[in-house]
MIDO-889125 format. One record per residue: residue number from 1; x, z, y of N, C-alpha, C in turn. Coordinates in steps of 0.2 Angstrom, whole numbers, plus 5000, padded with zeros to 4 digits. Layout:
PT  pos  n_px  n_pz  n_py  ca_px  ca_pz  ca_py  c_px  c_pz  c_py
PT  NUM     X     Z     Y      X      Z      Y     X     Z     Y
...
//
This chain:
PT  pos  n_px  n_pz  n_py  ca_px  ca_pz  ca_py  c_px  c_pz  c_py
PT    1  5301  5285  5261   5302   5280   5266  5308  5281  5270
PT    2  5312  5276  5272   5318   5277   5276  5315  5278  5284
PT    3  5320  5281  5288   5318   5282   5295  5316  5275  5298
PT    4  5319  5270  5297   5317   5263   5300  5310  5261  5298
PT    5  5309  5262  5291   5302   5260   5289  5297  5265  5292
PT    6  5298  5271  5293   5294   5276   5296  5292  5273  5303
PT    7  5298  5271  5307   5297   5269   5314  5293  5263  5314
PT    8  5294  5258  5309   5289   5252   5309  5282  5254  5308
PT    9  5280  5258  5304   5273   5260   5302  5271  5264  5309
PT   10  5275  5268  5312   5272   5271   5318  5271  5266  5324
PT   11  5276  5262  5325   5275   5257   5330  5269  5252  5328
PT   12  5268  5250  5322   5262   5246   5320  5256  5250  5322
PT   13  5255  5256  5321   5249   5260   5322  5248  5260  5330
PT   14  5254  5261  5334   5253   5261   5341  5251  5254  5343
PT   15  5254  5249  5340   5252   5242   5342  5244  5241  5341
PT   16  5242  5243  5335   5235   5243   5333  5230  5247  5338
PT   17  5232  5253  5340   5229   5257   5344  5228  5253  5351
PT   18  5234  5251  5354   5234   5247   5360  5230  5241  5360
PT   19  5230  5237  5354   5226   5231   5353  5219  5233  5353
PT   20  5217  5239  5351   5210   5241   5351  5207  5242  5358
PT   21  5211  5246  5363   5209   5246   5369  5210  5240  5374
PT   22  5215  5236  5372   5216   5230   5375  5211  5225  5374
PT   23  5208  5225  5368   5203   5220   5366  5196  5222  5366
PT   24  5195  5229  5368   5188   5231   5368  5183  5226  5372
PT   25  5186  5223  5377   5182   5219   5381  5179  5213  5377
PT   26  5183  5211  5372   5181   5205   5368  5175  5206  5365
PT   27  5174  5212  5362   5168   5214   5359  5162  5216  5363
PT   28  5163  5219  5369   5157   5222   5372  5156  5220  5379
PT   29  5161  5217  5382   5161   5215   5390  5154  5212  5391
PT   30  5152  5207  5388   5146   5203   5389  5140  5208  5389
PT   31  5140  5212  5384   5134   5217   5383  5133  5222  5388
PT   32  5139  5224  5391   5139   5229   5396  5137  5225  5403
PT   33  5140  5219  5404   5139   5216   5410  5131  5214  5411
PT   34  5128  5212  5405   5121   5211   5406  5116  5217  5405
PT   35  5119  5223  5404   5116   5229   5404  5112  5229  5397
PT   36  5114  5226  5392   5110   5226   5386  5112  5233  5383
PT   37  5118  5235  5384   5120   5242   5382  5124  5246  5387
PT   38  5123  5252  5387   5127   5257   5391  5134  5256  5389
PT   39  5139  5257  5394   5146   5256   5391  5148  5261  5386
PT   40  5146  5267  5386   5147   5272   5381  5144  5270  5374
PT   41  5138  5268  5374   5135   5265   5368  5138  5259  5365
PT   42  5140  5255  5370   5144   5249   5368  5150  5250  5364
PT   43  5154  5255  5367   5161   5256   5365  5160  5260  5358
PT   44  5155  5264  5357   5154   5268   5351  5153  5263  5345
PT   45  5148  5258  5347   5146   5253   5342  5152  5249  5340
PT   46  5156  5247  5345   5161   5242   5344  5166  5246  5340
PT   47  5168  5252  5341   5173   5256   5337  5170  5256  5330
PT   48  5164  5258  5328   5161   5258   5322  5162  5251  5318
PT   49  5159  5246  5321   5160   5239   5318  5167  5237  5318
PT   50  5171  5238  5322   5178   5237   5321  5181  5240  5315
PT   51  5179  5246  5314   5182   5249   5308  5179  5246  5301
PT   52  5172  5245  5301   5169   5242   5295  5172  5235  5294
PT   53  5173  5231  5300   5175   5224   5299  5182  5223  5296
PT   54  5186  5229  5297   5193   5228   5295  5193  5228  5287
PT   55  5188  5230  5284   5188   5230   5276  5185  5223  5274
PT   56  5184  5218  5278   5181   5212   5276  5185  5207  5272
PT   57  5192  5208  5272   5196   5204   5269  5203  5205  5271
PT   58  5208  5201  5268   5215   5202   5270  5219  5195  5270
PT   59  5215  5190  5271   5218   5183   5272  5223  5183  5278
PT   60  5221  5185  5283   5225   5185   5289  5231  5189  5288
PT   61  5230  5195  5285   5236   5200   5284  5241  5196  5280
PT   62  5239  5192  5275   5244   5189   5271  5247  5183  5275
PT   63  5244  5180  5279   5247   5175   5284  5253  5178  5288
PT   64  5251  5184  5291   5256   5188   5295  5262  5190  5291
PT   65  5260  5193  5285   5265   5196   5281  5269  5191  5277
PT   66  5267  5185  5275   5271   5181   5271  5270  5173  5273
PT   67  5266  5172  5278   5265   5165   5279  5269  5162  5285
PT   68  5273  5166  5289   5276   5163   5295  5283  5163  5295
PT   69  5286  5168  5292   5294   5168   5291  5296  5170  5284
PT   70  5302  5169  5283   5305   5170   5276  5306  5178  5275
PT   71  5302  5181  5271   5303   5188   5270  5310  5190  5268
PT   72  5314  5186  5265   5320   5187   5263  5325  5189  5269
PT   73  5323  5186  5274   5328   5187   5280  5325  5192  5285
PT   74  5319  5195  5283   5316   5200   5288  5319  5207  5287
PT   75  5322  5210  5292   5324   5217   5291  5319  5221  5295
PT   76  5320  5228  5294   5316   5233   5298  5317  5232  5305
PT   77  5323  5230  5307   5325   5230   5314  5321  5224  5317
PT   78  5321  5218  5314   5317   5212   5316  5310  5214  5317
PT   79  5307  5218  5313   5300   5220   5313  5299  5225  5319
PT   80  5303  5230  5320   5303   5234   5326  5303  5231  5332
PT   81  5308  5226  5333   5309   5222   5339  5302  5218  5340
PT   82  5299  5215  5335   5293   5211   5335  5288  5215  5338
PT   83  5287  5221  5335   5282   5226   5338  5283  5228  5345
PT   84  5289  5230  5347   5290   5232   5354  5289  5226  5359
PT   85  5291  5220  5357   5289   5214   5361  5282  5213  5362
PT   86  5278  5214  5357   5271   5213   5357  5268  5219  5361
PT   87  5270  5225  5360   5267   5231   5363  5268  5230  5371
PT   88  5274  5228  5373   5276   5227   5380  5272  5222  5383
PT   89  5271  5217  5380   5267   5211   5383  5259  5213  5384
PT   90  5257  5217  5378   5250   5219   5379  5249  5224  5385
PT   91  5253  5229  5385   5253   5233   5391  5253  5230  5398
PT   92  5258  5225  5398   5259   5222   5404  5252  5218  5406
PT   93  5249  5214  5402   5243   5210   5403  5237  5215  5404
PT   94  5237  5221  5401   5232   5225   5402  5232  5228  5409
PT   95  5238  5230  5411   5239   5232   5418  5237  5227  5423
PT   96  5238  5221  5422   5236   5216   5426  5228  5214  5426
PT   97  5225  5216  5420   5218   5215   5419  5217  5208  5416
PT   98  5222  5205  5413   5222   5198   5410  5220  5199  5403
PT   99  5215  5195  5400   5213   5196   5393  5218  5191  5389
PT  100  5224  5193  5388   5229   5189   5383  5227  5191  5376
PT  101  5231  5187  5372   5230   5188   5365  5235  5193  5361
PT  102  5232  5198  5358   5236   5203   5354  5239  5199  5348
PT  103  5235  5195  5345   5237   5191   5339  5243  5187  5341
PT  104  5243  5183  5346   5248   5179   5348  5254  5183  5350
PT  105  5253  5189  5353   5259   5193   5355  5263  5195  5349
PT  106  5259  5197  5344   5263   5199   5338  5266  5194  5335
PT  107  5263  5188  5334   5266   5182   5331  5272  5180  5335
PT  108  5271  5180  5342   5277   5178   5346  5283  5183  5345
PT  109  5281  5189  5345   5286   5194   5344  5290  5193  5337
PT  110  5286  5192  5332   5289   5191   5325  5294  5185  5325
PT  111  5291  5179  5328   5295   5173   5328  5301  5174  5333
PT  112  5301  5177  5338   5307   5178   5343  5312  5182  5340
PT  113  5310  5188  5337   5315   5192   5334  5318  5189  5328
PT  114  5314  5185  5324   5317   5181   5318  5322  5176  5320
PT  115  5320  5172  5326   5324   5167   5328  5331  5169  5330
PT  116  5332  5175  5333   5339   5177   5335  5342  5181  5330
PT  117  5339  5183  5325   5342   5187   5319  5344  5182  5314
PT  118  5340  5177  5312   5341   5173   5307  5341  5165  5308
PT  119  5339  5163  5314   5338   5156   5316  5332  5153  5314
PT  120  5330  5147  5316   5324   5144   5315  5323  5142  5308
PT  121  5329  5142  5304   5328   5140   5297  5324  5145  5293
PT  122  5323  5151  5296   5319   5156   5292  5311  5155  5294
PT  123  5310  5151  5298   5303   5149   5300  5299  5146  5294
PT  124  5293  5147  5293   5289   5143   5288  5285  5139  5292
PT  125  5287  5133  5294   5284   5129   5299  5277  5127  5297
PT  126  5275  5126  5290   5269   5124   5288  5264  5129  5290
PT  127  5266  5135  5289   5261   5141   5291  5261  5142  5299
PT  128  5266  5141  5302   5266   5141   5309  5262  5136  5313
PT  129  5262  5130  5310   5258   5124   5313  5251  5125  5311
PT  130  5250  5125  5304   5244   5125   5301  5239  5131  5302
PT  131  5242  5137  5302   5239   5143   5303  5239  5146  5310
PT  132  5243  5144  5314   5244   5147   5321  5243  5142  5327
PT  133  5247  5137  5327   5247   5132   5333  5241  5128  5333
PT  134  5239  5125  5327   5233   5121   5327  5226  5125  5329
PT  135  5225  5131  5325   5220   5135   5327  5220  5138  5334
PT  136  5226  5139  5337   5227   5141   5344  5224  5136  5349
PT  137  5225  5130  5347   5222   5125   5352  5215  5123  5350
PT  138  5213  5123  5344   5206   5120   5342  5201  5126  5343
PT  139  5203  5132  5341   5197   5137   5341  5194  5138  5348
PT  140  5198  5139  5354   5195   5139   5360  5191  5133  5362
PT  141  5193  5127  5360   5189   5121   5362  5183  5121  5358
PT  142  5183  5123  5352   5177   5123   5348  5172  5129  5351
PT  143  5175  5134  5353   5171   5140   5356  5168  5137  5362
PT  144  5171  5134  5366   5168   5131   5372  5163  5126  5371
PT  145  5164  5122  5367   5159   5116   5365  5153  5119  5362
PT  146  5154  5123  5357   5148   5126   5353  5144  5131  5358
PT  147  5147  5135  5362   5143   5139   5366  5140  5135  5372
PT  148  5143  5130  5374   5140   5125   5379  5133  5122  5376
PT  149  5134  5120  5370   5128   5116   5367  5123  5121  5365
PT  150  5125  5127  5362   5120   5132   5361  5116  5135  5367
PT  151  5120  5135  5373   5117   5137   5379  5112  5132  5381
PT  152  5113  5126  5381   5109   5120   5383  5103  5121  5378
PT  153  5104  5122  5372   5098   5122   5367  5093  5128  5369
PT  154  5096  5134  5371   5092   5139   5372  5088  5138  5379
PT  155  5092  5135  5384   5088   5134   5390  5082  5129  5389
PT  156  5083  5124  5385   5078   5119   5383  5072  5122  5380
PT  157  5074  5127  5375   5069   5130   5370  5065  5134  5375
PT  158  5068  5138  5379   5064   5143   5383  5063  5141  5390
PT  159  5063  5134  5391   5062   5131   5398  5056  5134  5402
PT  160  5050  5135  5398   5044   5137   5401  5043  5145  5401
PT  161  5048  5148  5398   5047   5156   5398  5049  5159  5405
PT  162  5045  5164  5406   5047   5168   5412  5053  5172  5411
PT  163  5057  5173  5417   5064   5175   5417  5064  5182  5414
PT  164  5060  5187  5417   5060   5194   5415  5058  5195  5407
PT  165  5053  5192  5405   5052   5193   5397  5057  5190  5393
PT  166  5060  5185  5395   5065   5182   5391  5071  5186  5391
PT  167  5073  5189  5397   5079   5194   5398  5078  5200  5393
PT  168  5072  5202  5393   5070   5208   5388  5072  5206  5381
PT  169  5069  5201  5379   5070   5198   5372  5078  5198  5371
PT  170  5081  5194  5375   5088   5193   5373  5093  5199  5374
PT  171  5090  5204  5378   5094   5210   5379  5094  5214  5372
PT  172  5088  5213  5369   5088   5217   5362  5092  5213  5357
PT  173  5092  5206  5358   5095   5202   5353  5103  5203  5354
PT  174  5105  5204  5360   5112   5205   5362  5115  5211  5359
PT  175  5111  5216  5357   5113   5222   5354  5116  5220  5347
PT  176  5112  5215  5344   5114   5213   5337  5120  5208  5338
PT  177  5120  5204  5342   5126   5199   5343  5132  5203  5345
PT  178  5132  5209  5349   5137   5213   5350  5140  5216  5344
PT  179  5136  5219  5340   5138   5221   5334  5142  5216  5329
PT  180  5139  5210  5329   5142   5205   5325  5149  5203  5328
PT  181  5149  5203  5335   5156   5202   5338  5161  5207  5336
PT  182  5159  5213  5337   5163   5219   5335  5166  5219  5328
PT  183  5161  5217  5323   5163   5216   5316  5168  5211  5315
PT  184  5167  5205  5318   5172   5200   5317  5178  5201  5321
PT  185  5178  5205  5326   5185   5207   5329  5189  5211  5325
PT  186  5185  5216  5321   5189   5220   5316  5191  5217  5311
PT  187  5187  5212  5308   5189   5208   5302  5196  5203  5304
PT  188  5196  5202  5310   5202   5197   5312  5208  5202  5315
PT  189  5207  5206  5319   5213   5209   5323  5216  5215  5319
PT  190  5212  5219  5315   5215   5224   5311  5220  5221  5306
PT  191  5219  5215  5304   5223   5212   5298  5230  5211  5301
PT  192  5231  5210  5307   5238   5208   5309  5242  5214  5308
PT  193  5239  5220  5310   5243   5226   5308  5244  5228  5301
PT  194  5239  5226  5297   5240   5227   5290  5246  5222  5287
PT  195  5246  5216  5290   5251   5211   5288  5258  5213  5290
PT  196  5259  5216  5296   5266   5218   5298  5268  5224  5294
PT  197  5264  5229  5293   5265   5235   5289  5267  5233  5281
PT  198  5263  5228  5279   5264   5226   5272  5271  5222  5271
PT  199  5272  5218  5276   5279   5215   5277  5284  5220  5277
PT  200  5284  5225  5281   5289   5230   5281  5290  5233  5274
PT  201  5284  5235  5271   5285   5239   5265  5288  5234  5259
PT  202  5286  5228  5259   5288   5223   5254  5296  5222  5255
PT  203  5298  5221  5261   5305   5220   5262  5309  5226  5261
PT  204  5306  5232  5261   5310   5238   5260  5310  5240  5253
PT  205  5306  5236  5249   5306   5237   5241  5301  5242  5239
PT  206  5297  5245  5244   5292   5250   5243  5286  5248  5238
PT  207  5284  5241  5240   5279   5238   5236  5281  5232  5232
PT  208  5279  5230  5226   5282   5225   5223  5280  5218  5225
PT  209  5274  5217  5228   5271   5211   5231  5268  5212  5238
PT  210  5266  5206  5241   5264   5206   5247  5256  5208  5248
PT  211  5253  5210  5243   5246   5212   5243  5246  5219  5247
PT  212  5241  5219  5251   5240   5224   5256  5237  5231  5252
PT  213  5241  5236  5253   5238   5242   5250  5232  5245  5253
PT  214  5228  5249  5249   5222   5251   5252  5223  5256  5258
PT  215  5228  5260  5257   5230   5265   5263  5232  5262  5269
PT  216  5235  5256  5269   5237   5252   5275  5230  5249  5278
PT  217  5225  5247  5274   5219   5245   5277  5216  5250  5281
PT  218  5215  5256  5278   5212   5262   5281  5216  5264  5287
PT  219  5222  5264  5287   5226   5266   5293  5225  5261  5299
PT  220  5225  5254  5297   5224   5249   5302  5217  5250  5305
PT  221  5212  5250  5301   5205   5251   5303  5204  5257  5308
PT  222  5207  5262  5306   5207   5269   5310  5210  5268  5317
PT  223  5216  5265  5317   5220   5265   5323  5216  5260  5328
PT  224  5214  5254  5325   5210   5249   5330  5204  5252  5332
PT  225  5200  5256  5328   5193   5258   5330  5194  5264  5335
PT  226  5200  5268  5335   5201   5273   5339  5203  5270  5346
PT  227  5207  5265  5346   5209   5262   5352  5203  5259  5356
PT  228  5199  5256  5352   5192   5253   5354  5188  5258  5358
PT  229  5188  5264  5355   5184   5270   5358  5187  5272  5364
PT  230  5193  5271  5366   5196   5273   5372  5193  5268  5378
PT  231  5193  5261  5376   5190   5256   5381  5195  5253  5385
PT  232  5194  5247  5387   5199   5244   5391  5195  5241  5397
PT  233  5194  5245  5402   5190   5244   5408  5193  5238  5412
PT  234  5199  5238  5413   5202   5233   5417  5200  5226  5415
PT  235  5201  5225  5408   5200   5218   5406  5193  5217  5405
PT  236  5189  5222  5404   5182   5222   5403  5179  5219  5409
PT  237  5181  5221  5415   5179   5219   5422  5180  5211  5422
PT  238  5186  5209  5420   5187   5202   5421  5183  5198  5417
PT  239  5182  5200  5410   5178   5196   5405  5171  5196  5407
PT  240  5168  5202  5409   5161   5203   5410  5158  5201  5417
PT  241  5163  5200  5422   5160   5199   5429  5164  5194  5433
PT  242  5170  5193  5432   5174   5189   5436  5174  5182  5434
PT  243  5173  5180  5428   5173   5173   5426  5167  5170  5426
PT  244  5161  5173  5424   5155   5170   5424  5150  5176  5426
PT  245  5145  5175  5430   5139   5179   5430  5135  5179  5424
PT  246  5134  5184  5420   5131   5183   5414  5124  5186  5414
PT  247  5119  5183  5411   5113   5186   5409  5112  5187  5402
PT  248  5107  5191  5399   5107   5192   5392  5107  5186  5387
PT  249  5104  5181  5389   5104   5175   5385  5111  5172  5385
PT  250  5115  5172  5390   5122   5170   5390  5126  5174  5386
PT  251  5125  5181  5386   5129   5185   5382  5128  5184  5375
PT  252  5122  5183  5373   5120   5182   5366  5123  5176  5364
PT  253  5123  5170  5367   5125   5164   5365  5133  5164  5364
PT  254  5136  5167  5369   5144   5168   5369  5146  5172  5363
PT  255  5143  5178  5362   5145   5182   5357  5143  5179  5350
PT  256  5138  5176  5349   5136   5173   5343  5141  5168  5341
PT  257  5142  5164  5346   5147   5158   5345  5154  5161  5343
PT  258  5157  5165  5347   5163   5168   5346  5164  5172  5339
PT  259  5159  5176  5337   5159   5180   5331  5159  5175  5325
PT  260  5155  5170  5325   5155   5165   5320  5161  5162  5318
PT  261  5164  5159  5324   5171   5156   5323  5176  5161  5320
PT  262  5176  5167  5323   5181   5172   5321  5180  5174  5313
PT  263  5174  5175  5311   5173   5176   5304  5175  5170  5300
PT  264  5174  5164  5302   5176   5158   5298  5184  5158  5298
PT  265  5187  5159  5303   5195   5158   5304  5198  5164  5300
PT  266  5195  5170  5300   5198   5176   5296  5198  5174  5289
PT  267  5192  5171  5287   5191   5169   5280  5197  5164  5277
PT  268  5199  5160  5282   5204   5155   5281  5211  5157  5282
PT  269  5212  5163  5284   5218   5166   5285  5222  5164  5291
PT  270  5218  5162  5296   5220   5160   5302  5220  5165  5308
PT  271  5226  5168  5310   5226   5174   5315  5225  5171  5322
PT  272  5218  5169  5323   5217   5166   5330  5216  5172  5335
PT  273  5216  5170  5341   5215   5175   5346  5207  5176  5347
PT  274  5205  5183  5346   5199   5185   5348  5197  5183  5356
PT  275  5203  5185  5360   5202   5184   5367  5201  5177  5369
PT  276  5205  5172  5366   5204   5165   5367  5197  5163  5366
PT  277  5194  5165  5360   5188   5162   5357  5182  5165  5362
PT  278  5182  5171  5363   5176   5174   5367  5177  5172  5374
PT  279  5183  5171  5377   5184   5169   5384  5181  5162  5385
PT  280  5183  5157  5380   5181   5150   5380  5173  5150  5379
PT  281  5171  5154  5375   5163   5154   5374  5160  5156  5380
PT  282  5162  5161  5384   5160   5163   5390  5160  5158  5395
PT  283  5166  5154  5395   5166   5148   5400  5161  5143  5398
PT  284  5160  5142  5391   5155   5137   5389  5148  5138  5391
PT  285  5146  5145  5391   5139   5146   5393  5139  5146  5400
PT  286  5144  5147  5404   5144   5147   5411  5143  5139  5413
PT  287  5147  5135  5410   5147   5128   5411  5140  5125  5410
PT  288  5136  5128  5406   5130   5125   5405  5125  5125  5411
PT  289  5127  5129  5416   5124   5129   5422  5126  5124  5427
PT  290  5132  5121  5425   5135   5116   5430  5142  5118  5431
PT  291  5146  5114  5435   5153   5115   5436  5154  5122  5440
PT  292  5149  5124  5444   5150   5130   5448  5148  5136  5444
PT  293  5146  5135  5438   5144   5141   5434  5150  5145  5432
PT  294  5156  5143  5433   5162   5146   5431  5167  5147  5437
PT  295  5170  5153  5437   5175   5154   5443  5181  5152  5440
PT  296  5183  5145  5441   5189   5142   5438  5195  5145  5440
PT  297  5196  5148  5446   5202   5151   5448  5204  5157  5444
PT  298  5199  5161  5442   5200   5166   5437  5202  5164  5430
PT  299  5198  5158  5428   5199   5155   5422  5206  5152  5421
PT  300  5209  5150  5427   5216   5147   5427  5221  5153  5425
PT  301  5220  5158  5428   5224   5164   5427  5224  5166  5419
PT  302  5218  5166  5417   5217   5168   5409  5221  5162  5405
PT  303  5220  5156  5407   5223   5151   5403  5231  5151  5404
PT  304  5233  5153  5409   5241   5154   5410  5243  5159  5405
PT  305  5239  5165  5405   5241   5170   5400  5241  5168  5393
PT  306  5236  5164  5391   5236   5161   5385  5243  5157  5383
PT  307  5245  5153  5388   5250   5148   5387  5257  5152  5386
PT  308  5258  5157  5390   5264   5160   5390  5265  5166  5385
PT  309  5259  5168  5382   5260   5174   5378  5265  5174  5372
PT  310  5265  5169  5368   5269   5168   5362  5277  5168  5365
PT  311  5278  5164  5370   5285   5164   5372  5287  5170  5375
PT  312  5283  5173  5379   5285   5179   5383  5286  5185  5378
PT  313  5281  5186  5373   5282   5191   5368  5288  5190  5364
PT  314  5289  5183  5362   5295   5182   5358  5302  5183  5362
PT  315  5302  5182  5369   5308   5183   5373  5309  5191  5373
PT  316  5304  5195  5374   5304   5202   5374  5307  5205  5367
PT  317  5304  5202  5362   5306   5204   5355  5314  5202  5354
PT  318  5316  5196  5356   5323   5194   5355  5327  5198  5359
PT  319  5326  5200  5365   5330   5204   5369  5330  5211  5366
PT  320  5325  5214  5363   5325   5220   5360  5329  5220  5354
PT  321  5329  5215  5350   5333   5214   5344  5340  5214  5346
PT  322  5342  5211  5351   5349   5211   5353  5352  5218  5355
PT  323  5347  5222  5359   5349   5228   5360  5350  5233  5354
PT  324  5345  5232  5350   5345   5236   5344  5351  5235  5339
PT  325  5353  5228  5339   5358   5226   5335  5365  5228  5338
PT  326  5365  5228  5345   5371   5230   5348  5373  5238  5347
PT  327  5368  5241  5346   5369   5249   5344  5369  5250  5337
PT  328  5370  5244  5333   5371   5245   5326  5365  5246  5321
PT  329  5359  5244  5324   5353   5245   5320  5350  5239  5316
PT  330  5355  5234  5315   5352   5229   5311  5356  5222  5313
//
């Protein structure tokens, strides 16, 4: 492999690792907040299920690697710039404790670097609209609505149950839903790194097709699970405590809803945001208590991060490409 390709693979692994600790909260914040799991137990379980989930398919990887931009115009410099833009945005939002989308940061980085390198003519608009923009809007709305309705159904079903026995039951059930959430997170998020590495290998002529090599799956799964094992406590605090005060039944409803949506979209090759889906599901279960069930001031900060992630990561990647290009790297 060329030095540029080695740099791409190394940066992709770094991005995947950061994605793991940045998005740990997606899988386990609700379980920790409700005390269904001790933080160390939750992180270990999330790391294991993230790793296993990464082997569930490659549809999202193929979207990232071949469905958004013309591979013929993609250089190693474009991919390096895309990864650096995404990494910078992830670290910035992690520092602020904002649960932004690693998926959309990478997509924004790829689109921003491609735009300045080759122009918008290199965009595959059908893929961008159908696989990114439509799911980006619809998946949080579906997550909110389904979690809201599921929470109402659970409240009605257990309306005569005593609070403490019901909490014990759902605390046990939440261990299962947390594992389900971690598995779905791995099935969705690890594939982004698989896709970007595969794109780099294909454009460099190392592999003949855009099919994901087995070693790439193993590397992406390992990096994501190791990052998850580190934990992202800043974002976990926001997700688990600052948006909604969660009880075990709420955590179970939110995790089950979000995991089901993520498994479905991953199968369809849609790189949706795990963060968007679980955040909206948490807001949905909180809203089932009434308008005061959600701290909407915190929710607005999260929504702002959602809106600006793609353009912000894209701008960072575009600037990085210009710098690299100025120094003769592409």
